[in-house]
Backbone as CSV, one residue per row, in Angstrom:
resi,resn,N_x,N_y,N_z,CA_x,CA_y,CA_z,C_x,C_y,C_z
1,UNK,0.836,-1.178,0.000,0.000,0.000,0.000,0.883,1.244,0.000
2,UNK,0.455,2.268,-0.719,1.216,3.521,-0.785,0.684,4.512,0.248
3,UNK,1.616,5.099,0.942,1.323,6.125,1.936,2.181,7.336,1.597
4,UNK,1.836,8.470,2.152,2.683,9.656,2.056,2.911,10.176,3.464
5,UNK,4.128,10.659,3.707,4.395,11.286,4.994,5.182,12.568,4.768
6,UNK,5.093,13.441,5.751,5.873,14.678,5.760,6.399,14.877,7.167
7,UNK,7.641,15.286,7.251,8.271,15.580,8.538,8.001,17.040,8.876
8,UNK,7.723,17.283,10.135,7.523,18.649,10.615,8.752,19.037,11.416
9,UNK,9.296,20.203,11.117,10.498,20.671,11.800,10.311,20.798,13.294
10,UNK,11.397,20.642,14.019,11.362,20.753,15.480,11.212,22.202,15.902
11,UNK,10.553,22.396,16.994,10.458,23.707,17.635,10.925,23.543,19.061
12,UNK,11.627,24.524,19.565,12.046,24.476,20.966,10.818,24.533,21.858
13,UNK,9.880,25.376,21.530,8.668,25.570,22.319,7.458,25.266,21.437
14,UNK,6.906,24.030,21.499,5.836,23.680,20.580,4.528,24.444,20.809
15,UNK,4.256,24.872,22.038,3.023,25.601,22.328,3.340,26.886,23.084
16,UNK,3.990,27.852,22.447,4.400,29.059,23.183,3.235,29.860,23.744
17,UNK,2.050,29.719,23.152,0.902,30.503,23.603,0.191,29.897,24.807
18,UNK,0.572,28.698,25.248,-0.087,28.037,26.373,0.655,28.387,27.664
19,UNK,-0.068,28.914,28.666,0.579,29.258,29.936,1.204,28.025,30.592
20,UNK,2.309,28.225,31.303,3.027,27.123,31.947,2.127,26.289,32.853
21,UNK,1.211,26.929,33.571,0.371,26.186,34.517,-0.581,25.209,33.831
22,UNK,-0.813,25.369,32.516,-1.690,24.451,31.794,-0.941,23.340,31.073
23,UNK,0.357,23.463,30.945,1.134,22.437,30.230,1.198,21.162,31.050
24,UNK,1.042,20.062,30.377,1.110,18.774,31.038,-0.118,18.452,31.857
25,UNK,-1.144,19.273,31.730,-2.373,19.015,32.485,-3.223,18.002,31.732
26,UNK,-4.168,17.377,32.418,-5.032,16.406,31.744,-6.116,17.086,30.906
27,UNK,-5.777,18.200,30.273,-6.758,18.964,29.505,-7.034,18.341,28.145
28,UNK,-6.319,17.285,27.806,-6.545,16.642,26.525,-5.704,17.209,25.407
29,UNK,-4.730,18.061,25.725,-3.891,18.642,24.691,-3.048,17.544,24.048
30,UNK,-3.126,17.460,22.731,-2.350,16.466,21.996,-0.894,16.919,21.899
31,UNK,0.037,15.960,21.785,1.428,16.355,21.555,1.575,16.962,20.163
32,UNK,2.608,17.749,19.967,2.868,18.332,18.650,3.379,17.246,17.724
33,UNK,2.799,17.125,16.525,3.268,16.095,15.603,4.686,16.379,15.110
34,UNK,5.427,15.313,14.925,6.743,15.393,14.274,6.625,14.933,12.831
35,UNK,5.641,14.047,12.582,5.352,13.613,11.213,3.849,13.635,10.981
36,UNK,3.487,13.787,9.734,2.095,13.666,9.297,2.040,12.573,8.250
37,UNK,0.966,11.804,8.266,0.774,10.740,7.289,-0.569,10.950,6.615
38,UNK,-0.586,10.780,5.295,-1.823,10.825,4.530,-2.266,9.396,4.259
39,UNK,-3.497,9.083,4.649,-4.066,7.764,4.393,-5.314,7.943,3.529
40,UNK,-5.260,7.442,2.301,-6.431,7.500,1.433,-7.371,6.376,1.823
41,UNK,-8.611,6.723,2.129,-9.588,5.756,2.612,-10.307,5.073,1.457
42,UNK,-10.618,3.805,1.621,-11.262,3.038,0.547,-12.677,3.543,0.257
43,UNK,-13.338,4.106,1.235,-14.701,4.613,1.034,-14.732,6.098,0.686
44,UNK,-13.572,6.666,0.363,-13.483,8.070,-0.025,-12.909,8.935,1.072
45,UNK,-12.229,9.949,0.661,-11.632,10.871,1.610,-10.226,10.473,2.002
46,UNK,-9.631,11.334,2.804,-8.245,11.168,3.220,-8.145,11.519,4.696
47,UNK,-7.385,10.720,5.441,-7.069,11.053,6.821,-5.678,11.659,6.868
48,UNK,-5.545,12.738,7.606,-4.255,13.351,7.893,-3.966,13.011,9.349
49,UNK,-2.949,12.176,9.567,-2.678,11.615,10.886,-1.326,12.109,11.376
50,UNK,-1.278,12.549,12.627,-0.034,13.029,13.206,0.510,12.103,14.270
51,UNK,1.847,12.020,14.347,2.547,11.284,15.403,3.667,12.152,15.942
52,UNK,3.835,12.127,17.261,4.922,12.885,17.884,6.253,12.204,17.598
53,UNK,7.344,12.858,17.976,8.682,12.301,17.775,8.850,10.981,18.519
54,UNK,8.068,10.780,19.570,8.144,9.551,20.352,7.210,8.468,19.811
55,UNK,6.485,8.776,18.729,5.561,7.806,18.148,4.178,7.810,18.763
56,UNK,3.878,8.832,19.552,2.566,8.951,20.198,1.578,9.584,19.218
57,UNK,0.374,9.032,19.144,-0.672,9.583,18.299,-0.898,11.041,18.655
58,UNK,-0.930,11.904,17.630,-1.051,13.346,17.860,-2.246,13.935,17.116
59,UNK,-3.254,13.119,16.839,-4.482,13.619,16.236,-4.638,13.230,14.779
60,UNK,-5.883,13.351,14.309,-6.165,13.101,12.899,-7.348,13.962,12.465
61,UNK,-7.407,14.215,11.181,-8.498,14.990,10.583,-8.851,14.362,9.246
62,UNK,-10.152,14.399,8.899,-10.636,13.870,7.633,-10.771,15.009,6.627
63,UNK,-10.395,14.730,5.368,-10.548,15.684,4.269,-11.111,14.945,3.063
64,UNK,-11.795,15.669,2.212,-12.392,15.066,1.020,-11.330,14.638,0.009
65,UNK,-10.230,15.396,-0.078,-9.182,15.090,-1.063,-7.795,15.217,-0.438
66,UNK,-6.829,14.607,-1.106,-5.431,14.714,-0.680,-4.972,16.164,-0.745
67,UNK,-5.402,16.876,-1.777,-5.005,18.277,-1.937,-5.497,19.126,-0.772
68,UNK,-6.740,18.874,-0.322,-7.275,19.622,0.825,-6.470,19.316,2.092
69,UNK,-6.103,18.058,2.278,-5.326,17.667,3.452,-3.945,18.323,3.433
70,UNK,-3.295,18.313,2.272,-1.979,18.945,2.157,-2.074,20.451,2.394
71,UNK,-3.123,21.071,1.882,-3.316,22.510,2.079,-3.517,22.831,3.561
72,UNK,-4.327,22.032,4.242,-4.564,22.247,5.671,-3.264,22.100,6.467
73,UNK,-2.459,21.099,6.126,-1.170,20.904,6.802,-0.254,22.090,6.555
74,UNK,-0.248,22.572,5.322,0.586,23.724,4.973,0.149,24.972,5.740
75,UNK,-1.152,25.163,5.865,-1.660,26.325,6.597,-1.327,26.233,8.083
76,UNK,-1.403,25.037,8.644,-1.143,24.881,10.075,0.344,24.945,10.422
77,UNK,1.193,24.338,9.600,2.612,24.225,9.944,3.533,25.111,9.116
78,UNK,3.005,25.742,8.078,3.784,26.694,7.286,5.104,26.137,6.811
79,UNK,6.170,26.883,7.063,7.493,26.483,6.586,8.112,25.375,7.431
80,UNK,7.448,24.978,8.527,7.968,23.884,9.354,7.783,22.520,8.691
81,UNK,6.872,22.421,7.716,6.596,21.124,7.111,7.509,20.882,5.914
82,UNK,8.073,19.680,5.867,8.957,19.296,4.760,8.124,18.741,3.602
83,UNK,8.791,18.451,2.529,8.128,17.927,1.331,7.523,16.549,1.622
84,UNK,6.348,16.289,1.033,5.688,14.991,1.162,6.500,13.935,0.423
85,UNK,6.606,12.767,1.033,7.338,11.649,0.449,6.443,10.416,0.397
86,UNK,6.530,9.673,-0.691,5.780,8.421,-0.795,6.582,7.295,-0.182
87,UNK,5.861,6.343,0.402,6.500,5.176,0.987,5.589,3.976,0.778
88,UNK,6.194,2.845,0.420,5.461,1.583,0.358,5.525,0.953,1.736
89,UNK,4.384,0.655,2.304,4.338,0.032,3.620,3.073,-0.820,3.706
90,UNK,3.134,-1.929,4.424,1.969,-2.811,4.507,0.839,-2.249,5.368
91,UNK,1.167,-1.306,6.283,0.137,-0.767,7.172,0.568,0.599,7.709
92,UNK,-0.336,1.222,8.431,-0.092,2.560,8.969,1.093,2.572,9.935
93,UNK,1.207,1.568,10.777,2.303,1.529,11.749,3.658,1.520,11.036
94,UNK,3.777,0.741,9.971,5.031,0.680,9.218,5.329,2.011,8.540
95,UNK,4.295,2.645,7.995,4.479,3.957,7.365,4.932,4.979,8.399
96,UNK,4.338,4.934,9.602,4.718,5.862,10.665,6.171,5.639,11.097
97,UNK,6.571,4.379,11.215,7.961,4.092,11.598,8.940,4.628,10.563
98,UNK,8.614,4.483,9.292,9.500,5.015,8.248,9.571,6.533,8.310
99,UNK,8.419,7.168,8.545,8.400,8.620,8.672,9.206,9.099,9.869
100,UNK,9.071,8.409,11.004,9.821,8.791,12.195,11.317,8.560,12.006
101,UNK,11.669,7.513,11.301,13.084,7.274,11.002,13.638,8.418,10.145
102,UNK,12.873,8.845,9.140,13.300,9.967,8.291,13.422,11.248,9.121
103,UNK,12.516,11.447,10.075,12.564,12.646,10.924,13.830,12.685,11.770
104,UNK,14.275,11.526,12.236,15.485,11.469,13.072,16.734,11.817,12.277
105,UNK,16.679,11.620,10.963,17.844,11.905,10.127,17.988,13.389,9.821
106,UNK,16.960,14.172,10.101,17.023,15.621,9.818,17.722,16.373,10.936
């Protein structure tokens, strides 16, 4: 199966706008993604899935098309997002591992 991933550049302070007293609280704040994966769904649409540098799930969003998902990622991460890369992988976990390996090389 073909997947696409993009590495997101590191930031020293991933959530600078969040006050210190709220960081690490059980407020449900997701970790900042280090990679994004595009998964084209068999019933239509695309999932944009994020994983932190540690491999922790960092959220997902559904889009009607791959182009919409890429545009949303570009708007959210701007120049922090690297070029999308295709990868052959049997499942999402394998695609995520390849993306995280690529992120470590940057």
